[in-house]
Each structure stands twice: as structure tokens, then as C-alpha cells.
N, C-alpha and C positions, 0 to 999 in steps of 0.2 A: 361737631369741629367747624369750623369758620369752612365754609362752603367753596369758598375763592382758594381753598387748600384743596377738592377733593380730586378735580381736572386732574391739577398737574403733577396729582403722588399717582392717580390712575398712570397718566402716561409716562411718569417715569416711568415703574413696571414693569405695564406691559414691554415698552424697548426693553427693557434692560433684558441680558439672554444668563449671568451671572449674579449673582448678588450676594455682599457679605453684610452681614446683621453681624456686627458687635456691642456688647455690652459689657457693666465698667469693671476693674479688674477685682472690686468691693461688690460681686454681683449678692445681689440680694432676691428674694423670693419673687419679689414683685419683676427686675429682670429679668429674671432667669423665667419664672413662667411668663409673661408677655415676650421674651425674645424667642424662644423653642415656639412659642401656640402662633408669629409669622414665619415662619420659618418651615414649621407643617403645611402653612397657610401657601405661600410660596409653591413649595413642592408641587400642589394639587394644580396652582396655575402653568406647572410646566416649563418649573423655570428651574436653574442652579445652585439654589442658595447654601451662603456656610456661612455655621453658628463659630464664631471665635469669641475668648475670650485670656485675658492674664491669671485670671484670679484659679483659686482654689481649695478644696474643701469645699466639697459643692456635695459631695455625699447623703446628706438629706433632703434632697433635693433631686436622691437619683430616682424618686421614680414617674416625676412629669416623662412626657410622650419626647423622645427626642435624647434626653439630658446627653445618653451616650455617643450622639452623633456630635460632640461638642468638641470644637479641637479648644488645643492652646498656646499654641505659638499658631504665626501667619507668616508664611510668602512666599511676599508681595511681588517680588523684587522683577524687575524690567529684563526684556531681554534685548540683545545690543543686533543691531536687525544691522545687515550688509547688504547692501541693491548690488544690482550689475545690467547696464545694459543689455541688451540680448538685440539689439534692431539692429546691430549690424557686424557680430560674430556670433551668432546661433551655438550654444553650449552642449558638447558633446559625454561629457566628464566631469565628476566632483572629485574632489578626496583634500585631505587634511591629513597633517604631521602634525603632533603635539611637542614644538621642543621645550627645553626652562628658561622657562620666563617667556614663550609667546608660540604662538599659533598659527602655519602656513595655509593655507588656501589658494590647491590649486584648480584651475576655472580650462579646460582643453578646450577651444572651440571647432566647430567641425569646418567651418573652415570662416577664414580673416581672423584677425586677430585683436583680443580686446583691449582699452586703450586706456591708463587711468583716472580720465577724463564718462568713464564709463560709471564709475565705482560714484558712491553717495551712500552717507550710511545715517543711522535714525536710531534712538531707541523706540522697542516697540512699544507699545499700551500696557497699561497696569490687564493684570488678570480677572478683575473686577468690569464691570459697569455701574453698578450702584453701590454704596456701602446706605444703611439703615442702623443709623443708631439708637440704642434703647435704654428708658432710663437715664440717661448719662448728660450733666448739665456739664458738662463741658468734654477737652478731645482729651485731655489729661487725665481724666475719670479711667480710661481704657488701659491706662498705663503700661508697658512694653509691648501691648497693640499698638499705640499710637506707634510712643519711643521711638521704635525698631522699624514704624514703616508709615513716616512724615509724610515723602511726596507723594504714597500713595489716597490721604486721605485729604491735603491737597489738589489732587487732576484727578476726583474723580468725587459724584454727583453724590449729597448726602442727601436725604430725608430723615433727620433728628425728631425722634420722636419721646414725649414728655414731659413731667407734671409738676416737676421742682419747679421755685422761684426766682434761685438762680441759674437758671440754663442761663449760658453763655450767647444763642440762639446763634448758631455755628454753619450751620445746614443752611446749603441751598434755602430745601425746603420746611421748614422749622414746624411742625405741629406741637407745640405747647399750651399745656389745657390745665392750668393754674385752677379750673374746678372738680379740677379731679383726681378722686383722694388716691392712684396709683395711674403706673404708667398702661394696665390690663386693661385697663377701666375705655383707655383710647382707643386701645389697638383692638379690642372689643368692638364697639364703635365704625371703629375703620374695616374690619375683616365685612361682619354686616351691612357695610354700606357696598360697600366692592361688588361682594358674592354672597350669600350669609347660608346658600344652597351648601357653600363647604366647607363651612362650618359642620365640626360634626366633633363625638366627646372630648378624645384628645386633646386639640386644640378647644374646645370648651373647659375643661378642666386646667389646661395650666391657665388656660384667664384666668382662672376662677380662686389657683392656688394662685397670684399677684394675687387679689381683690382680694385674700387670706389675711395672703401675711400683710400687706404694709397696710391694713387696720386693724391689724392683732385684730382676729378674728371677728371685727366689727366691734369692736372695743375705744380706737381710737378717738377720744373725741374731734376729730377734723372726719367723720368717719358722716357722709351723707345721705337720702332720697335716693336721690339718684346710683350713688353704688350698693344698695342693700337691690332697686332696683334691675340694675344691671348684678349682680348674682344672682338673684331668682333667674330670669333669661339664663343662666347660664345656666345653673342646674335645671332648667327647663329639658333645655338641649344638650343635653348628656353627661355634665359637670360631678362628676363623681365627688358629692359633699365629705359625705363618713368617713372616703380613701384620705382625702387633703387634712382634714381633724385625723385618721385613725397617724399617719404617719410624719403630721408635722407635731403635735400636739399631744399623742399617748404613748407614741414608742418612742422612750428615750432609752440612751445608752446606758450600761452600769457608769464608765466615765462619768460622765453629764452630770446625774445624782449627786452622783459622791462628787465632784462639784459646785456641785448645787448645794450642799449638808456644811457646806463648809464658810460658804459664799454665804450660807444666812451665820450661820453658828456668830460670822464675825458682823453682823449688818448694826451700823451703827444711826444717828438720826439728829438733823444738825437744824431745832427747829424756826432758830427766827430766820434762814433761808429758804427752807421747804427740800430740806434736798433728807436723801433715805441714800446710801451709801454704805459699799464690804469694797472687801479686800480680797484677792489667796496673790502666795506665797509660789515661789519658780516651787517649792519642795510641795505645795500642794498639789499642781502643777505633774506633778514627776509621780506622788506616792497617786496617786487616783489617775494613772496611766490618759489626759485627759489629753486631747487632738486640737489642732486651732478651733478646731467652731465647736469643741467645752465648751470653749470661752462665750463665744459672741450666744450661745445657747444662755447658760448661764441669763446672761445678763436680759434674758427672755426672758427667763422664769423668772427674774426680776421685775422686769419690765409689769409685768403680767400681774402677779403678787403685792405691787405696789402700787395702784395706777391713784391713788389718792396724791402720794407725792408732786409735788414742780415739781424737783431736778430727781429720776435715778440716776446714777452717777456706781459705772466699777471699775475696782483696780487691777491687772494680771499681769504678773511677773512675769513673762514667757521664757525668761531667761534671765540670767545677771544682769542687775544694772538695767533690764529691758524689762520697761514696762506698756501693756495696750492700756487705754480706756473707754471706756461709753458711756455715753449718758445719753438718758430719755429726758425730753420734756415738755412741760405741762407747753398748749395752747398760752397759755397766759407768758411764757417764759419768752424774754425776745431772744434767738435764735442765732441772728446777724449782732449780738455781739457779745453771749456770752462763747462762742465757739470762735471766733479771734483772739480771746482770752486766752483761752486754748489752746491756739494753736489746730484748730481742731477740725476735720472738715465730715461734712456733713454726707451722711450715708441712704437717707431719705427727709423727710419737712419736721420731726423727731427726734430720729438716733442719728449723733457724730461719737465721730470716731479720733485721735490720740495717740501718739507714742510720746512714750519720753523714758531716753541715753543715759546714760551717767548716773542712773539716779537709785541709791535700796531703794527698797520698795516704800515704809515706812519715811525719809524724804521725801519722796514724790506725791506724796498721800500732804502731808504737810505741803508741801509748794504750791497744786491742785487748790485745797481748799482756801492759803490766802489768796490765793489769783480770783478763787470768787466771792471770796471775804469784800473787796477791793469796787468787783465790780455789783453788788448788791442790788444796791440802790438803783440799778440802771437795769437788771434785767427783769425785771417783774411788770408787767402790764398793771 
């Protein structure tokens, strides 16, 4: 971490009482692991943290410490303050009456009387002293948490912790480390630099989960020696490696396995593009009783099984004429060209997501392949 940032971050956290930790609506295991580790660490500092995401379908990570305390709604409205000077008329009694369309407030002085010039108005401060965003390239990635509370994010200091190259540096303090393979790796370093004695097995397990998920269990081509070293340190500090592997990779629902089987039966390969892809219909999802998280789960299984492909693509018809697409890119594929072509959002450095509405599944398949064919000479390094 840039040593010039260390003291400002420490000062910001020390001065804050209530701290909001915000993670993206499409929260990955890295975002959840890093965010929850930070949440538990800040609680140990005798602060009042809250952690929030607009996303759902987080059941796969329910084993993480603190997961049950994640909020999905944020009520951060400001109070309206009416101030009355009591310098010339000490207050004796206060009462109010709620009427249709208004509230009447009654002030009874002990002596003298109140005048209009004694009254002033203002908005109270928001209920948070500091916001820490985790694994969030832009505030728009927070979804409704940001959309419904824009004033909060404009008026409250933000520490932005991330490792994505497309980060917009929107914080007062931006801890964006492009050499890190995960946001959890950055948070682990922050905790160790600030107060390493507060690291425990729960924090270590959450951070280790983030690193394992973001590196696809250390199989991702961009996994660095630093990531291996950080993971080994977290294991030494109590991180439960075996539990993480069991929960994420060896515990699969029947519905996920059924949907994965249907996806495997429909695998297709486009050798000239280096693409391996599959698709499942709305009927497949209904018959297997699959949940939204199963669709992403199938994508992850395909990525793990097809590590040699340049592009792994998965199309799922989650509702009639409503397609969700995922793609995973080899480091040799230029995400900055492919992603705009599909109007996609990069969830991390290699995984992207897009939606197609108003098309049948086979029509969407044809449309996506045509778009990729048009840019095939531009996307491979």
C-alpha cells in the first residue's frame, strides 16, 4: 500500500463513530469476504459499522462470519432540525399536534415570548461519519444502495478499496492496487499494518475466502506469488482453508448439479474464436428448480473445467425472452473491447455479465456469436 495513504486512512477510521461498509449489488466472494473482514475488524475497534449490499442470492457464502448481519436496505435519510433560541425566553413545555398535511409544534416559555427571529432551520447530518466501499469500481455498481441515497454518498467521506483497473477513483481516499489479485488481499494488508493483533480466525477465514474465490482457487492465470504468500499467512493466522473449499467447491445443491448436467450436454466449441460455450433454457431452469445463484454456479463450474479456453460463455434464459449471459476471459483476451461489444459489465478482471431482453434463447445465441465474430481480430492479444 502507498505509505502516503496509510495515515489518512487511519485518521479517517479513528475519527469516525458510525462507518458504512458498502459492497456491490453483484457481490462476489471477494467483495463479501473483504467487506465482512473489514466489518469484523472495525467492530473490534469499538466503532459502529454497518455492512450493506443491494444484492441477493448470497446463500453460498452464509458460512462467512458476520454474513447474517449484512443489510439489504439502507435508510439514511436526514432529519430536519428546527432550532429555537432560548436566550430571551427559557423553554417550559413542548408539544405538537399532527394535522392533515402539516405538524404544529407548540413552545411554551417560562417567561417572555418567542419571536420568529428566534427560529432557524437546517438538515441534520447523515447517520454515518465515513463510508468504505469495497470491490466497487464505480458508485453505480452499488445499485439501489447508491441510487436511493445519492446525497449520502456525495456528503460523506469515502474510502474506496479495490483492485480493478477500471476503478473511477471516486473516493476522498482511493486504495486501488492494480497489482493485487483480489480486494481481500488489500484489506488483509491494511489490517496487518493498522493493528495485526486484532486478526483472528474469523477475519482470516473471510479474507482467505476472498482470495480463493477471486483466484479461482489459485488457478487463475493472473494469480501472483504475493497472493500465495498472503493466503499462507492467513492460514497461519487461523484461516480455515478446508472449510472454505468444502463450502464453495464440494458442497453443491441438487438443482445446481442438474443444471450443470444440462449445460454440459449442450457444450459447443468455436475453434476459430477460441470459444467454448453452452446455454440453458427457461424450461431447464424450471425443471431443475434452479435458483438465480445456481446459474452463476454453473458458470463457475464451466470455467474451472474449461481452463484452456480463450473465452468461456454461458447463456441462461432466466425468464421467457430474458437472457442472462456470463463470460470468462483468458488474460490474452482484451476485455476493454469485448465487454462494450456485448454491453457487458465486468464483475472482476476476467468475469463479465450482460443481459438480453426481448429475444428467444436461440436468437440471442446467434446475436452474441455474430457480435464476437465481428471483433475477433481485435480481442485476442
